[in-house]
N, C-alpha and C positions, 0 to 999 in steps of 0.2 A: 667230622666236618670242622675245618679250621676257620678261624675268624677272618673276616674280609680285611684285605690290606688297604690301609688308608694312604692316600697320596699325601706326601708332606709338601709344604710350601718351600720354595727355594729360600735360602738365606737372603736377607735384605742386603743389597749391595749399595753402597753410597756412590751416587753419580760423581763423575769427575767434574771439576770446576768448569763453568762455561763462561765465555766472554759476553754472551748476550742471552737473555731469557728466551726460552722456547714456549710459545703459546699454543696450546691445543685448540683446534677449531673444528667445528663440524664439517664434514665433507658434504657439499651440496651438488657437486658435479665432479666428473673425473678430471680434476685439475688441482694444482697446488695453490691456485689463486682463489680468493674469496671476493665478495663484492667490494669490501673496503680496499683491498689491494688494487682492484681494477679502477675504482674511483680515484685513488691516489695516483695511479699511473696516468690516467687521462688528465688529471690536473697538472702533473709534471710536463707532459707532452704539450698541453695547451700553453703553458708558460714558454716552452721552446718556440711554439708557433708565434705567440705574441712578440717574442724577441727577434723574429725574422729568420729563424733557423730552418724553416720549412716553407717552400713555395706554396702559395694558395692560388688556385685558378677558379674563377666564378664563371660557369657556363650557363647562359640564360636558357638553354634548351633542355638541359638535364643535369641532375646532381653530379658534381665532379667529386671523385674520391681517389685517394692514393694510399697504398699500404706503406706505413712508415716503419713498422717493426714486426718481426715474426720470429718466434723462437721455438715453434712446435707446441708450446703450451698456451701461447697468447698471441693474437694479432692486434695491432693498433692501426686504426685507419683515421685519416684526415679527410673530412667531408665538407664541401661548401654547398650552400643552399641559396639559390636566387629566390626572389619573391615568388610565392605560390608553388614552390617545389615541395613535394611530399613523398615520404616513404609510406606506402599503403599499410594498412593494418596487418601486422605480422608477428611471428615469434622468432626465437633464435634457436629452435630445436633443443639440443642438449647442451647449449652454451650459456654461461653467465655473461652478462654484458654491463657496460657502463658508458656514459658519455659525459663530457664537460663542454660547455659552450665557450668557445674562444672569443667570439664577437657576435653581435646581433642578438636576436631573440628567436627561440624555437618553441613551438607548442607541441606538447605530447598529450595524446589521448590514450589512456590505458584502460584495459578491460578490468572491471571491478565486480564481475559476477552478474547476477540477475538484474541488478539496477542499471547495468550498461557500462558506458564509458565515462570516465572521469578525466577532466582536463587540468593540466598544470602548465604554467609558463616557465620556461628555463631561459634566464637572461645571462649575459656575460658573466663568466666565472662560476655559474651554477652547474651542478651535475646531478645525475640520477643513476641508480644502479638497477639492473634488470635480473631478478632471480630466475631460476628455471620456471617455465610456464608463463612468463610475462608476455602478454600480447599488447602491442601498442602500435600507434602510428606517430610519426614525427613530421612536422611541417614548418615552413617559414611563411607566415602570413604577413610579415612586416614589409614595409617598402624597401628596407635595406637588406643586403645579403647577410647571411649568417654563416659562421664557420664553427665546426665542432670536431672533437676528437672522440673516437669510439674505441673501446677495447672489448674483445671477446675471448673467453677462455672456457673450454678449449676452443681453438679457432673454429669459426662457423663452418659447418659441413652441410647444413640444410636450413631452409626457412619455409614455414608454412604461412599462407595468406588467408585472411578471414573476411567475412561479412557479418554484421550484426543483424539479427532478425528478431522480430517479436515472437514471443511464445504464445501460441493460440490459447484462448480461454483464460488468460491471466491479466491482471491489472498492471500493465506497464513493465512486465518482466521481459528480459531479452536473453538471447543465447548467441553463441558464436557458431558460425557455420564455416568450416574449412572449405576454401574454394580451390586451392592447389598447394602442392609442396614442390619446392625446387631445390635441387642439390646445388651446393656452392663449391665449385672446384677450388682447391688450395690457391690462395693468392690472387683469385680472379675477380674479386670485387663484391661489393654488397649493394650495388645500385641496381 
């Protein structure tokens, strides 16, 4: 019987010089973007909106939105919110997301587990990232219209909607109940 053959390691090869460092990051979705990338992108586009490079329409009857950019890996949307307009409690299926408030104030309620929903206020210039599994609603409860820039990667393909219900026989615990899931056709909107 002969001795087992041991695999040898390949010789270490020195990498060629690079002009910019490459940073390894964990993959959290099937996308080359991470939450920091999406937040930065929404900040950049929000600055373009503030500079007047994109038309904004405020519709008092429903949220107005426009697809600003789409490259197959990421969609960027401009959304206006008249007073009392809300995106009901939802997720973004298999997409990461981020938003930056261009003007006005938005309120986000996000699912935080058995304790229920937590609320945060996003004012002009503030942003938020949405990892996989993030469930939230966003609303404008202020008297002035609000405008925001949203990015999703990969582009939205579905959204599920939820209700919060009490967990029977517990002291103040809640759970999510999915009420429906809707497919989002490419470039068709998020409203």
